[in-house]
N, C-alpha and C positions, 0 to 999 in steps of 0.2 A: 347519092343514097348515103344515109348516116351509117355510122359503124354498127349500131344497134339494128338497123333494118337489114344490113348486110348479113349479120349473123342469124336473124330470124329467117332470112330468106334460104339459107343454107343449112338449117337445123332440121333434123327430123324428130318430130315431137315424141316418137315412140322409141326412138334409139337410145342407147346409154349416152348421156351427155359426156362421160368421161372415158369414151373410147376414142381411139385414134389410130392412124395408118402410118407405120414406120417407113413404108417404101423400101428402098434397098437395104436389106440388113446384113450386107457384107461389111458395112462400116463398123469401126470399133464399138461405138457407144450404142448404135442400133442393134448390133448383135448382143450386147449385154442386156439391153432392154427386152430383146426377143427371148433370150434365154433366162430372164428374170434373175440376173446375176447380181443385181445391186442389192445392198444391204440397207437397212434402216436402224439408226441409233437412236436412243431417247435420252434427252436431258431434261432434268427436273426444273420446274418453276415453283419456287417456294413462297408460301405466305408468311410474312413477318409477324402477323397477329398471333398465330399459333405454333408456327414451325412446321406445319403440315405441307404436303406436297399438293399444290394448287392444280398443276397441270404438267404434262410432258410435251417438249417440242420434238417433232420427228425431223432427223436429220439424215441426209443420205450419204452413203459410202460406196466406193467401188470395191472390186476384189482387193484384198490385202497383198501387199507386196508388188503392186502394178502401178504404172504412171498415172492410172485413173482411179486412184483409192480416195483422194481428197475431193471435197465438194467443189472447190474452185477449179480444179483440173477437169472434173465432170461438166461443169458449165461452160468452161472454154471449149470443150470438145463438142458439146451440144450446139454451140453457135457455129462451129467450124462445119458441122454436119447438116446445119439448117434445122436442127431438131429441137430448138430451144423450148418451144411451148409444149411439144409432145413429151420432152424429157421432164419438164415440171409436172405435167398431169400424171405421168407415169409414177413419179415419186409420191404423188398424193394418193393414188390408187394403192400402191404398195405399202404406204404407211397405214391406210385404213385396213388393209388385209391382215398386216402383221399384228396390228392392235386387236382386231378382232379375234385372231388366232390365240393371242395370249389370254383372251377373256379378261382383259384389263378394264378396270373400273377407273373413273376419273375422266379428265378432259384431255384432248389432244390438239395441239397446235400443228398445222401443216402449212408448209411454206408455198406460196404460189404468187406469180406476178399478176398485175392488173389485167395485162392483155391476155395471159393465159386463162385467167378466171372468166373473162369475157368470152373467150373462144369456147369455153365449156358451157357456160350457163346463160349467155344472152339469148333471149327468145325463149328460154324455158320457163315453165310454171314452177312454183314452189313446190307443188307436188311431185313433178318429174325430178326435181333436185333432191328432195328428201328420199324418194324411192332409190335414187342411184346410190345414195349413202348407205341406206338401210340394206341393199342388196349385197353389201360387202360386210354385213354383220355388225355394223356400228350405229348407235343411236345418234341421229344428226345434232341433238342438243349438246352431245358431248364434244362436237367438232368446232374448232375455230380456225378460219382461213387467216393466215398471217401474210400480209401483203408485203412481200419482199421485192423491192425495186432496184433493178440494175441501172435504170435511168429514171428521170423524174416522170411521174404519171403524165401521159400526153392527153388523155381524154377523161377528165375528172367526172364530167356529167354521166358519161357511159358507165364508169365504175359505180358511181353512187346508184345508178338505176339497177344494175346487176346486183349491188349489195342489198338494196331493198328487197329483191326477190329472194337472195340467199337467207336473209334475216327471217324472211317469212316461212322458209323451210325449217328454222329452228336453230340454224347454226349462227355463230358469232364471228365478229371481225377483229383482227388485231393489226395495228399499224406499227411496222418494224423500223427500227433504226432511226427514230425521230432525232432530228438535229444533225444528221450527217450531210444535208444538203439536198437531199432527194425527197424525203418526206417532209411536206410543208405544213404551216398551220392552217392554211386553207384546206388541204386535204383532209386534216384532222376535223376541222369544222364540218366540212360538207359530207364526208363519209361517216361521221358520228361512230367511230369504232368503240367496241365494248373495253378494249384493252389497247394502251399504247406502250410500246418498247422504247425506252430512252437509249440513244446511242451509248455504247460503252465508254466513250471519251468522257461523259459527264459523270460517271459513277466511279470510273477507275482513279484511284488516288484521291478521292474526294476527302479522305480524312486529312490530306495536306493542302488541298486547294480550295481556299475560301471562295474564289470566284465560281468554281463549279458547284460548291455547296449553295451559293446563292442562286445560281441558274436552276438547280434542281428544285429549290423552294419555289421559284416562280412558276416552274412546270407543274408542280403539285397544285398550285392555286388555279392554273388553267384546267388541269384534270378535274379538279373539284367543280369548276364552272360548267364544264361539259358532262359531268357524270361519268367519267372514264377512270378505269383502274391503270395505274403505272406499274410498269416493270423496269427495274433497274437492272441492265445487263453488265456482264464483264466483271462480276464481283469475285475477286480472287483472294482478298486478305481480311482477317478478322476485324482490322481497324475500319475498313471501309464498310463492312457489314454492320458494324456497331453504329456507324454514323447514319447509315440508311435505316437502321431500326430505329434509332432515336428521332430521326426526322418524321417517322410515320409513313415511309414509303411502303405501300402496300405488299408488292411482290418483287422477288429478285431472282436472278438467274446468273450462274457463273460457275467456274471450276471449283470454288470453295463450297458451293452447296452440292455439286455433283457433276461429274464429267459425262459426256455422251457415252451411253453403254448400249449393248444389244437388248438388255432387259430394263424396264422401267424401275425405278427405285421405290422403295416403300417410306424412306425417310431420308432427310438430308444427311450429309457427311457428319460425323461426330464433331469434328473441328467447328463446323457451323452451328450445330445445336448447343455447343457451349456457350457461344455468344448469345444465341437467341434465348437461352434460359437463365443466364446470370443477370444480376441487377447492376453490374458496372456500367456506367454510362460512358458515351464517347466524349473525348475532348475535342470540341468542334473547332476546326481551323478558323482563325479571325484574320480580318484584313489589318495591315500594318497601320492604317489611318482609317477614321470614320469617313464615309462618303459625305462630301461637302454638298449643300444645296446648290443645283446647277443654275438656279434661276432666283432672282430677287423676289421677296415678298411684295405683291402689289399693295399690301396694307402700308408700306413704307413711303409710297408715293404720295406727295402733296398735291392734291388736284386743285392748282391755282391757274385760272385762265391767263393766257398771255396777252400782250398788247402788241399793237403794230408798230412800225419803226417811227411813225409820226406822233406818237403818245407824247405829251408835254410832261414837264416836271410837275405842274399842278395836278395833272390827271393822275399820275403815278402816286403822288403823296395823298390825294383823295382816296385812292384804292387802299393804301397801306392803313390810313385812318379808319377806313370801313371794315377792314379786315385785320385786326392786330394779330392774328395767329400767322399770317404770311410773313416769312423771313425774306422773300425776294420775289420779284418778278421778272418773267422772261419776255423779251422782245423778239418777235418772229417776223420773218419775211415770208408771207404765206403761211405755210405750216412748218417751215424750217427755223429752228432758234439760232439767233445771231448774236445775242447780247443778254446780259444779266444785270439787274439792278438790285443791289442788296439793300435791305430795309434800313439799317441802322446807318450806313453811309449816306444813303439818300435823304433821311430825316436830319442828319447832321449838317448836310450842306444846305438844306433848305432852311434850317434855322439860323443860318449866318446873316449878318446885316445886308440887307438890300438884295439877297439872292432871289427872293420871291418876286420882288419887282423887276429885276433885271432879267432872270432866266426863267421865271415861272411858267412863261407861254412857249418857251423854246423846247425842242425835242429832247427828251431825256437821253437819247442816244449817245450825246457828246459826253455825258458823264457815266455812261454803262461800261461794264467790263465787256469788251468785244472778242475776248477769248475765253468764254466760260467753259468749265468742264462739263463734258457731255458723256453721259453713261447710258448704254443700251439697256432696255428693260430685260434683256436676255443674258445680261453679263453674269458670269460666274462669280463666286466669292474670291477666287484667286485674282480676277481681273480688278475687283474692287480693292483688294489688299494692295494692289500696286499703286493706286491713287494716294494711299496714306504715305508713301515714300516719295511721291512726285515732287519736283521743285517748286511747282505752283501750289501754294498751301491756301490760297484765297477761298477754296471750297469750305474751309472750316468756319469762316465767318458768314460768307454769303451763300454757301451751298452750291448745288450743281443741278444740271438739267438732266432730266431722264428723257430719251428718245426711243422711238420705236420705228426701226428702218428710216432713221434720219429725220423723222416728223416728231414734233413736240408732244410729249406725253405728260410731263408733270415736273415737279421739283423734289429735291431731296436735301436733307441737311447733313453737315459734317458730323454732328453728333450721331444721327441715325446710321451713318456709314461706319463710323469707329464702332458703335454698339453692335451692329450687324455682323462685321468681321470678327470681333472679339468673341460674341457669342458662338459663332460658328466654330472658332477654334477651340473654345472651352468644350463644346460638344464633342468635337474631334478627340480631345483629350480624354474625355469620359470613356471613349471607346478603345483608344490606344494611346499609351503614354508616348509623348513626343521625343523623350530621351532614349528610352529602352525599345519602343515599339511593341511592348508587351500590352495585353488587353488591360483595360482600365476599368473603372468602376462598374459600368453597365455590363459589360460581358462577365465580370466576376459575380455579380448579382445573379444574372441569368444562369450561371453555371450552377451556383449553390440551388437555385430554384429547381433545375433540372435534376439535381442529385436527390433533393427532398422529394420531389414528384415521383421519382423512380423507386423511392424507399432504399436507396442505396447506403450501404455503410461507407463512410469516408473520414478523413482526418483533415480538420481545418487548421492551418498553420498560419500565424501572422509573424513575419520577420521583420526586424528593425535593428538599427545600428546604435550602439552606444558610443559616445565621445565623437559623433560625427560633426556636430555643430562647431566645436573648437577647431576640428581639422579644417572644415570649410572656410571658417572665419581667417584661419592662419595661412592657408595655401591658396584660397580664392576658389570661385565657383567652377573654374575649369578643372582644377584637381578634384573638387567635390564631385563633379559629373563622373569623372574617371572611377571614383570609388563607387558611385551608384551602378555605373556600368559593369564593374568588376562583380558586385553582388548579384546583378541580374545574370550574367554569365556563369557564376557559380552555382546558383539555384538551378538554372537550365541544364547544366552539365550533369546534375545528380537527380534530376526529375525525370521520370519516364513520360515522354511526350504522348504516348499511346493512353496512360492512364492518370497522369498528374497534370493539373491546371495550373499555370503559373500566371499570376496577374500582378501589375504594378499599381498600387493605389495612388502613389504620388511621393516625391521626396525620396527618403530611404525607407519606405513602408511597402512591404511586398506580402502578397497572400499566395499561399500554396494549398491547394485542394487535392489531397492525396487519395488515390485508389489503390495505390501500391502496398502490397502487404509488408514490405520491408521499409516502410516510411521512416521508422526510427533510425535505422542504419543510414538511410539517405540524408536525415536532417544532421547526424553527426558528422557525416563527411562535408556536408555543406559548411558547418561551423568551422571544423578544422582546416579546411583548404581556404576558406575565406579569411580567416584570421591569419593564416601564414602569408597569404597573398598580399593582404592589406599593408603589412609592414614595408613591403617594397614600393609603396606610394609616398613614403616619408623621405626626408633627406637624410644624409649620412649622419649628421649631428644628432637628429631626433632618434634615428635607429640606435645610435650608440647610448643615448640617454634613456631610452625605453619609452619616448613620448615627447610632447611639446609643452611649452608654457603658454597659456592663452587665457583670455578673460571668460568668465563664466557668464551665466544669465544675468548675474547682478552687477557685472562690470568689475569684478574681483579677479586679479590675475593669480592663476593657480596652475599647478601641474595636471596634465591629462595624459593617460596612458594611450596605447594605440587603440584605433577604431576596432570594435569587435562586433560579432553578430549574436544576437538574441532572439530566440524563437519561442512563442507561446503557442500551444498545441491543444486542441480540443478533439477528443475521439467521439465520433458521432455514430451510433449504432443504428442499424437498419430501423426505420419506423419512428426514430426520435423526431419530434415536431418542435419546431420554432415558429414564431409568429411571421418572420420574415427573414429574408437573406441577410438583412443588416444585423439581425439577432446573432446569427451564426457568426459573421465578422466580429462582432462586439465581443462575444465570447472568447474568441481567438485573441483579441486585442487585450483583454483583461489578463489572459494568461501570459501573454507577452510582457505586460507590466509586471506581473508577479515574477517573471524571470529576471527581469532587470533589477527589482528590489531585493531579491534574494541572492543575486550574484550568480544565478544558474544559467548556462548558455541555453539549455533547453527545459521548458517547464511544461509538463503535461497536466492538463486540468480535467477532471471528470465532469460529465454533464449532469446537472440536476434535472429532476422530473419537470415536466412541462409547467406544472402549477408553481414551481419555485421561480420560473423565468417570468412570471407575471409582476408588475409593479407592486411593491410592498404597500400594504394597507396603511394609512396614516394613523399615527399614535393617537390613542385616545386619553 
């Protein structure tokens, strides 16, 4: 007999589906349930779109000052007394009755396991279920059953069947703690819940965890595909809330928004409302390096048919003549590549005196490279990079062989290999500078675009070093890197990581996007601290002389003072429009150039109206 037929056989269609028998009420929890001594607290779930309370979750508590006050202790006692499902149903009934007694508007989330839900409602009609909820003074459409699992759902088809009937009664479903190992993607797909709660692991500290940020973005895409609303649980800091708001997460829950309380809240905590109402955007955490492609581009593979081991030199030369684009031909034993013939070497040999007459009809295997470089089509960029430094460099001239599980797949060229690795490294550098690991050009542009889209006020600062090239030429690139790292560390030490975005364009050029109100004082401290610390990177003679003698850009030797920091700053008021992020960076770069020309460490430049930012009309 199936689980559903079992419940149908033991259900009385006219009885209340949420009634239960406690049995021996002398046991501690059974006595509390009998005496109705359990309490219900309510925790708000807040919409980030408008800051309104979307719903409240009902949470059970035992008598204060007792060992059974906490929810976990109550659940453990329910297991011990064999009353787990009865306890869950009792909590649902109590939550509905308390909600109705308070004449509370809005939605109510009530926790229940799949097995307890089936025990109540399997075999019941939608009308019976709706009547059971209405009899307790609550509109079924305001109730959402939150599937909270202590173990993985054992019978998904039964749960889906019950969920369809409960949906028919006008109630909603919430999948709780998705991502903790008990709520699976299959359950999400088959149950088709109205709301999914993301386990607090993924939202907690999301302002500092780029991988959690990336995971949440992926889950939001899945939610969009399924038409599901997401709730980010465990929100406890303003920084995490700001990140979730900027990501577009629809709903949040956590102590920052409101702790569980005996009465529902009318609005979130003031500290949370401050974040929801301001225009300051989050500084999203970034990866230290950009993710490299895990797989080769199939477009890079040369689809050149191989030949067998008995192919002659005449045949191979004829194939090269017919296909001038081929740089090599592979020799295979079945479908396994065993040798490679390079085009240029083959044609050079064939052109030698008497080679055609003596060796033309002989197998070309005798002249082939029998240890060709083999590259799997699933190889990552890091594996390819290792080839560039391998002792065998013949791949540069004759190329290499692509294989798929050891079978011949095609050919590749040394030039393609170098280009693909180089392009991947350049793209990685656009996301994170390899010297300082600070965000590169792409994240800088994305952050500016987010600031402008939010209509936020911010300050764009372009930082650059004077006298750096002579220092780098005089002491070498290793000391030059130390100077750049010193600048990065100084900027980061005085920037607020919660409000100020620090990016490294390249070389000694940095961009800081301030949302801190005290940005001017921060810039002054950056300049003072860096200029003082930079002197320590010079040798004693240079420190005594106040600088070094080195060649300028024209090859003329002259005296250069210590490396110093210059900052160009543009204040951008809320609503100030630029055509692109590059226009913002360019305006700050021009301000930095003015600072250098005037000898001012910090130059603040006003922003012209939008019309003045357009290209000037040609003179007539």
